[in-house]
DRENTORKOL-3810 file (N, C-alpha, C; in nm, 4 decimals):
REM DRENTORKOL-3810
@n.u->0.0836; n.v->-0.1181; n.w->0.0000; ca.u->0.0000; ca.v->0.0000; ca.w->0.0000; c.u->0.0882; c.v->0.1247; c.w->0.0000
@n.u->0.0565; n.v->0.2144; n.w->-0.0879; ca.u->0.1278; ca.v->0.3418; ca.w->-0.0961; c.u->0.0793; c.v->0.4334; c.w->0.0159
@n.u->0.1708; n.v->0.4897; n.w->0.0959; ca.u->0.1285; ca.v->0.5799; ca.w->0.2044; c.u->0.0574; c.v->0.7032; c.w->0.1499
@n.u->-0.0421; n.v->0.7495; n.w->0.2232; ca.u->-0.1170; ca.v->0.8699; ca.w->0.1872; c.u->-0.0603; c.v->0.9894; c.w->0.2623
@n.u->-0.0792; n.v->1.1072; n.w->0.2074; ca.u->-0.0418; ca.v->1.2288; ca.w->0.2775; c.u->-0.1474; c.v->1.2622; c.w->0.3817
@n.u->-0.1075; n.v->1.3382; n.w->0.4814; ca.u->-0.1994; ca.v->1.3807; ca.w->0.5867; c.u->-0.1835; c.v->1.5308; c.w->0.6087
@n.u->-0.2959; n.v->1.6016; n.w->0.6054; ca.u->-0.2980; ca.v->1.7455; ca.w->0.6319; c.u->-0.3376; c.v->1.7666; c.w->0.7774
@n.u->-0.2653; n.v->1.8552; n.w->0.8449; ca.u->-0.2889; ca.v->1.8868; ca.w->0.9852; c.u->-0.3385; c.v->2.0307; c.w->0.9931
@n.u->-0.4514; n.v->2.0523; n.w->1.0590; ca.u->-0.5077; ca.v->2.1871; ca.w->1.0708; c.u->-0.5462; c.v->2.2150; c.w->1.2164
@n.u->-0.5098; n.v->2.3329; n.w->1.2649; ca.u->-0.5502; ca.v->2.3762; ca.w->1.3987; c.u->-0.6955; c.v->2.4216; c.w->1.3908
@n.u->-0.7831; n.v->2.3583; n.w->1.4708; ca.u->-0.9249; ca.v->2.3926; ca.w->1.4665; c.u->-0.9727; c.v->2.4683; c.w->1.5896
@n.u->-0.8975; n.v->2.4581; n.w->1.6999; ca.u->-0.9429; ca.v->2.5210; ca.w->1.8248; c.u->-0.8254; c.v->2.5287; c.w->1.9214
@n.u->-0.8255; n.v->2.6315; n.w->2.0051; ca.u->-0.7305; ca.v->2.6394; ca.w->2.1153; c.u->-0.8119; c.v->2.6632; c.w->2.2413
@n.u->-0.8158; n.v->2.5624; n.w->2.3259; ca.u->-0.8974; ca.v->2.5671; ca.w->2.4471; c.u->-0.8220; c.v->2.6346; c.w->2.5609
@n.u->-0.8912; n.v->2.6521; n.w->2.6710; ca.u->-0.8287; ca.v->2.7130; ca.w->2.7887; c.u->-0.8116; c.v->2.8620; c.w->2.7690
@n.u->-0.6886; n.v->2.9082; n.w->2.7813; ca.u->-0.6595; ca.v->3.0507; ca.w->2.7660; c.u->-0.6614; c.v->3.0981; c.w->2.6224
@n.u->-0.6681; n.v->3.0033; n.w->2.5273; ca.u->-0.6786; ca.v->3.0407; ca.w->2.3864; c.u->-0.5489; c.v->3.0828; c.w->2.3218
@n.u->-0.4366; n.v->3.0575; n.w->2.3892; ca.u->-0.3075; ca.v->3.0993; ca.w->2.3348; c.u->-0.2086; c.v->2.9838; c.w->2.3413
@n.u->-0.1640; n.v->2.9389; n.w->2.2273; ca.u->-0.0637; ca.v->2.8333; ca.w->2.2184; c.u->0.0732; c.v->2.8931; c.w->2.2498
@n.u->0.1490; n.v->2.8302; n.w->2.3395; ca.u->0.2807; ca.v->2.8833; ca.w->2.3757; c.u->0.3798; c.v->2.8763; c.w->2.2599
@n.u->0.3520; n.v->2.7923; n.w->2.1609; ca.u->0.4376; ca.v->2.7820; ca.w->2.0431; c.u->0.3989; c.v->2.8847; c.w->1.9371
@n.u->0.2806; n.v->2.9429; n.w->1.9513; ca.u->0.2351; ca.v->3.0448; ca.w->1.8569; c.u->0.1399; c.v->2.9961; c.w->1.7501
@n.u->0.0916; n.v->2.8724; n.w->1.7618; ca.u->-0.0059; ca.v->2.8240; ca.w->1.6640; c.u->-0.1362; c.v->2.9012; c.w->1.6768
@n.u->-0.2060; n.v->2.9132; n.w->1.5658; ca.u->-0.3343; ca.v->2.9836; ca.w->1.5623; c.u->-0.4365; c.v->2.8996; c.w->1.4881
@n.u->-0.5617; n.v->2.9196; n.w->1.5214; ca.u->-0.6696; ca.v->2.8508; ca.w->1.4515; c.u->-0.6575; c.v->2.8812; c.w->1.3022
@n.u->-0.6648; n.v->2.7768; n.w->1.2219; ca.u->-0.6519; ca.v->2.7911; ca.w->1.0770; c.u->-0.5139; c.v->2.7544; c.w->1.0240
@n.u->-0.4122; n.v->2.7481; n.w->1.1113; ca.u->-0.2794; ca.v->2.7065; ca.w->1.0653; c.u->-0.2892; c.v->2.5656; c.w->1.0072
@n.u->-0.2174; n.v->2.5432; n.w->0.8962; ca.u->-0.2214; ca.v->2.4122; ca.w->0.8291; c.u->-0.0788; c.v->2.3677; c.w->0.7965
@n.u->-0.0588; n.v->2.2372; n.w->0.8046; ca.u->0.0703; ca.v->2.1769; ca.w->0.7754; c.u->0.0464; c.v->2.0445; c.w->0.7046
@n.u->0.1454; n.v->2.0000; n.w->0.6316; ca.u->0.1405; ca.v->1.8644; ca.w->0.5794; c.u->0.2352; c.v->1.7808; c.w->0.6642
@n.u->0.1889; n.v->1.6647; n.w->0.7083; ca.u->0.2727; ca.v->1.5758; ca.w->0.7892; c.u->0.3924; c.v->1.5325; c.w->0.7055
@n.u->0.5093; n.v->1.5318; n.w->0.7702; ca.u->0.6330; ca.v->1.4915; ca.w->0.7018; c.u->0.6926; c.v->1.3705; c.w->0.7723
@n.u->0.7795; n.v->1.3016; n.w->0.7031; ca.u->0.8463; ca.v->1.1846; ca.w->0.7608; c.u->0.9361; c.v->1.2232; c.w->0.8777
@n.u->1.0060; n.v->1.3334; n.w->0.8637; ca.u->1.1003; ca.v->1.3753; ca.w->0.9671; c.u->1.0700; c.v->1.5179; c.w->1.0100
@n.u->1.0670; n.v->1.5382; n.w->1.1398; ca.u->1.0461; ca.v->1.6718; ca.w->1.1924; c.u->0.9033; c.v->1.7190; c.w->1.1747
@n.u->0.8813; n.v->1.8398; n.w->1.2211; ca.u->0.7482; ca.v->1.8994; ca.w->1.2111; c.u->0.7634; c.v->2.0504; c.w->1.2043
@n.u->0.6609; n.v->2.1160; n.w->1.1529; ca.u->0.6602; ca.v->2.2618; ca.w->1.1451; c.u->0.5944; c.v->2.3229; c.w->1.2674
@n.u->0.5769; n.v->2.2429; n.w->1.3726; ca.u->0.5124; ca.v->2.2920; ca.w->1.4939; c.u->0.5736; c.v->2.2207; c.w->1.6137
@n.u->0.5242; n.v->2.2492; n.w->1.7307; ca.u->0.5753; ca.v->2.2006; ca.w->1.8583; c.u->0.5970; c.v->2.0494; c.w->1.8617
@n.u->0.7123; n.v->2.0064; n.w->1.9103; ca.u->0.7439; ca.v->1.8642; ca.w->1.9180; c.u->0.6499; c.v->1.7909; c.w->2.0147
@n.u->0.6021; n.v->1.8572; n.w->2.1182; ca.u->0.5069; ca.v->1.7954; ca.w->2.2111; c.u->0.3774; c.v->1.7598; c.w->2.1384
@n.u->0.3282; n.v->1.8539; n.w->2.0600; ca.u->0.2062; ca.v->1.8286; ca.w->1.9831; c.u->0.2316; c.v->1.7210; c.w->1.8784
@n.u->0.3449; n.v->1.7280; n.w->1.8111; ca.u->0.3761; ca.v->1.6289; ca.w->1.7082; c.u->0.3783; c.v->1.4883; c.w->1.7672
@n.u->0.4363; n.v->1.4721; n.w->1.8842; ca.u->0.4405; ca.v->1.3404; ca.w->1.9481; c.u->0.2997; c.v->1.2900; c.w->1.9800
@n.u->0.2106; n.v->1.3806; n.w->2.0206; ca.u->0.0729; ca.v->1.3417; ca.w->2.0508; c.u->-0.0033; c.v->1.3020; c.w->1.9240
@n.u->0.0263; n.v->1.3670; n.w->1.8126; ca.u->-0.0441; ca.v->1.3416; ca.w->1.6875; c.u->0.0118; c.v->1.2231; c.w->1.6092
@n.u->0.1361; n.v->1.1867; n.w->1.6361; ca.u->0.2055; ca.v->1.0869; ca.w->1.5555; c.u->0.1280; c.v->0.9558; c.w->1.5370
@n.u->0.0682; n.v->0.8970; n.w->1.6409; ca.u->-0.0059; ca.v->0.7719; ca.w->1.6184; c.u->-0.1253; c.v->0.7885; c.w->1.5237
@n.u->-0.1904; n.v->0.9028; n.w->1.5308; ca.u->-0.3055; ca.v->0.9287; ca.w->1.4451; c.u->-0.2609; c.v->0.9526; c.w->1.3007
@n.u->-0.1509; n.v->1.0255; n.w->1.2839; ca.u->-0.0944; ca.v->1.0492; ca.w->1.1507; c.u->-0.0582; c.v->0.9152; c.w->1.0862
@n.u->0.0084; n.v->0.8294; n.w->1.1637; ca.u->0.0506; ca.v->0.6995; ca.w->1.1114; c.u->-0.0686; c.v->0.6152; c.w->1.0698
@n.u->-0.1720; n.v->0.6118; n.w->1.1525; ca.u->-0.2920; ca.v->0.5346; ca.w->1.1174; c.u->-0.3522; c.v->0.5826; c.w->0.9858
@n.u->-0.3723; n.v->0.7136; n.w->0.9729; ca.u->-0.4322; ca.v->0.7672; ca.w->0.8507; c.u->-0.3416; c.v->0.7451; c.w->0.7303
@n.u->-0.2135; n.v->0.7640; n.w->0.7494; ca.u->-0.1172; ca.v->0.7517; ca.w->0.6405; c.u->-0.1190; c.v->0.6123; c.w->0.5775
@n.u->-0.1405; n.v->0.5097; n.w->0.6606; ca.u->-0.1333; ca.v->0.3727; ca.w->0.6106; c.u->-0.2685; c.v->0.3036; c.w->0.6012
@n.u->-0.3757; n.v->0.3832; n.w->0.5862; ca.u->-0.5068; ca.v->0.3265; ca.w->0.5571; c.u->-0.5927; c.v->0.2920; c.w->0.6773
@n.u->-0.5435; n.v->0.3187; n.w->0.7979; ca.u->-0.6204; ca.v->0.2873; ca.w->0.9174; c.u->-0.7346; c.v->0.3857; c.w->0.9398
@n.u->-0.8253; n.v->0.3458; n.w->1.0256; ca.u->-0.9373; ca.v->0.4319; ca.w->1.0640; c.u->-0.9483; c.v->0.4300; c.w->1.2154
@n.u->-1.0193; n.v->0.5265; n.w->1.2675; ca.u->-1.0424; ca.v->0.5369; ca.w->1.4115; c.u->-1.1911; c.v->0.5157; c.w->1.4360
@n.u->-1.2276; n.v->0.4169; n.w->1.5151; ca.u->-1.3684; ca.v->0.3779; ca.w->1.5276; c.u->-1.4597; c.v->0.4856; c.w->1.5853
@n.u->-1.4052; n.v->0.5823; n.w->1.6556; ca.u->-1.4893; ca.v->0.6867; ca.w->1.7156; c.u->-1.5114; c.v->0.8057; c.w->1.6231
@n.u->-1.4464; n.v->0.8075; n.w->1.5077; ca.u->-1.4634; ca.v->0.9174; ca.w->1.4122; c.u->-1.5685; c.v->0.8787; c.w->1.3076
@n.u->-1.6540; n.v->0.9722; n.w->1.2714; ca.u->-1.7575; ca.v->0.9468; ca.w->1.1717; c.u->-1.7047; c.v->0.9357; c.w->1.0303
@n.u->-1.5960; n.v->1.0064; n.w->1.0007; ca.u->-1.5361; ca.v->1.0070; ca.w->0.8675; c.u->-1.4075; c.v->0.9245; c.w->0.8738
@n.u->-1.3942; n.v->0.8204; n.w->0.7924; ca.u->-1.2750; ca.v->0.7364; ca.w->0.7987; c.u->-1.1461; c.v->0.8057; c.w->0.7555
@n.u->-1.1569; n.v->0.9210; n.w->0.6916; ca.u->-1.0394; ca.v->0.9949; ca.w->0.6458; c.u->-1.0010; c.v->1.1094; c.w->0.7377
@n.u->-1.0640; n.v->1.1191; n.w->0.8540; ca.u->-1.0409; ca.v->1.2304; ca.w->0.9464; c.u->-1.0197; c.v->1.1782; c.w->1.0874
@n.u->-0.9305; n.v->1.2454; n.w->1.1600; ca.u->-0.9119; ca.v->1.2188; ca.w->1.3026; c.u->-0.8897; c.v->1.3520; c.w->1.3730
@n.u->-0.9380; n.v->1.3615; n.w->1.4942; ca.u->-0.9126; ca.v->1.4788; ca.w->1.5779; c.u->-0.8240; c.v->1.4359; c.w->1.6937
@n.u->-0.7264; n.v->1.5187; n.w->1.7250; ca.u->-0.6356; ca.v->1.4908; ca.w->1.8362; c.u->-0.5890; c.v->1.6249; c.w->1.8915
@n.u->-0.5284; n.v->1.6216; n.w->2.0095; ca.u->-0.4858; ca.v->1.7477; ca.w->2.0694; c.u->-0.3495; c.v->1.7348; c.w->2.1360
@n.u->-0.2893; n.v->1.8484; n.w->2.1591; ca.u->-0.1599; ca.v->1.8536; ca.w->2.2261; c.u->-0.1798; c.v->1.8281; c.w->2.3756
@n.u->-0.0727; n.v->1.8005; n.w->2.4490; ca.u->-0.0861; ca.v->1.7674; ca.w->2.5906; c.u->-0.0915; c.v->1.8869; c.w->2.6858
@n.u->-0.0889; n.v->2.0091; n.w->2.6377; ca.u->-0.0919; ca.v->2.1255; ca.w->2.7272; c.u->-0.2294; c.v->2.1362; c.w->2.7931
@n.u->-0.2400; n.v->2.1142; n.w->2.9237; ca.u->-0.3705; ca.v->2.1151; ca.w->2.9895; c.u->-0.4293; c.v->2.2552; c.w->3.0080
@n.u->-0.3496; n.v->2.3585; n.w->2.9880; ca.u->-0.3972; ca.v->2.4952; ca.w->3.0088; c.u->-0.4387; c.v->2.5653; c.w->2.8802
@n.u->-0.3786; n.v->2.5269; n.w->2.7704; ca.u->-0.4076; ca.v->2.5859; ca.w->2.6381; c.u->-0.4030; c.v->2.4748; c.w->2.5339
@n.u->-0.4957; n.v->2.3843; n.w->2.5423; ca.u->-0.4963; ca.v->2.2663; ca.w->2.4570; c.u->-0.5277; c.v->2.3029; c.w->2.3121
@n.u->-0.4361; n.v->2.2685; n.w->2.2225; ca.u->-0.4562; ca.v->2.2919; ca.w->2.0798; c.u->-0.5201; c.v->2.1672; c.w->2.0200
@n.u->-0.6319; n.v->2.1861; n.w->1.9503; ca.u->-0.7036; ca.v->2.0756; ca.w->1.8866; c.u->-0.6700; c.v->2.0776; c.w->1.7371
@n.u->-0.6347; n.v->1.9597; n.w->1.6870; ca.u->-0.5939; ca.v->1.9456; ca.w->1.5478; c.u->-0.6912; c.v->1.8533; c.w->1.4743
@n.u->-0.7195; n.v->1.8880; n.w->1.3496; ca.u->-0.7931; ca.v->1.8003; ca.w->1.2597; c.u->-0.6919; c.v->1.7418; c.w->1.1617
@n.u->-0.6872; n.v->1.6100; n.w->1.1548; ca.u->-0.5973; ca.v->1.5402; ca.w->1.0634; c.u->-0.6811; c.v->1.4812; c.w->0.9512
@n.u->-0.6449; n.v->1.5106; n.w->0.8278; ca.u->-0.7224; ca.v->1.4647; ca.w->0.7130; c.u->-0.6325; c.v->1.3899; c.w->0.6161
@n.u->-0.6718; n.v->1.2665; n.w->0.5854; ca.u->-0.5995; ca.v->1.1864; ca.w->0.4875; c.u->-0.6277; c.v->1.2438; c.w->0.3488
@n.u->-0.5223; n.v->1.2665; n.w->0.2718; ca.u->-0.5374; ca.v->1.3176; ca.w->0.1367; c.u->-0.5862; c.v->1.2066; c.w->0.0449
@n.u->-0.6693; n.v->1.2432; n.w->-0.0494; ca.u->-0.7192; ca.v->1.1474; ca.w->-0.1490; c.u->-0.6068; c.v->1.1095; c.w->-0.2437
@n.u->-0.6203; n.v->0.9923; n.w->-0.3005; ca.u->-0.5254; ca.v->0.9496; ca.w->-0.4026; c.u->-0.4124; c.v->0.8812; c.w->-0.3460
END
């Protein structure tokens, strides 16, 4: 199976509404094999979900098999991300 690309989008910042890394609602990134364009803490939290989507997996609690929601571990300003598997 050919791996699919995954788009990462910030959809919400809970708590104080301010990400200490500077992310903002609407920021978008494409998942890469190495490194990330955002906080390593958030990337580590998202990595299992990115991997599942990239290799055809689904998450049983999500209504859309091509989408997953996950968040960073900051309990005071939790950043919520939408992960979307690219078509093709």
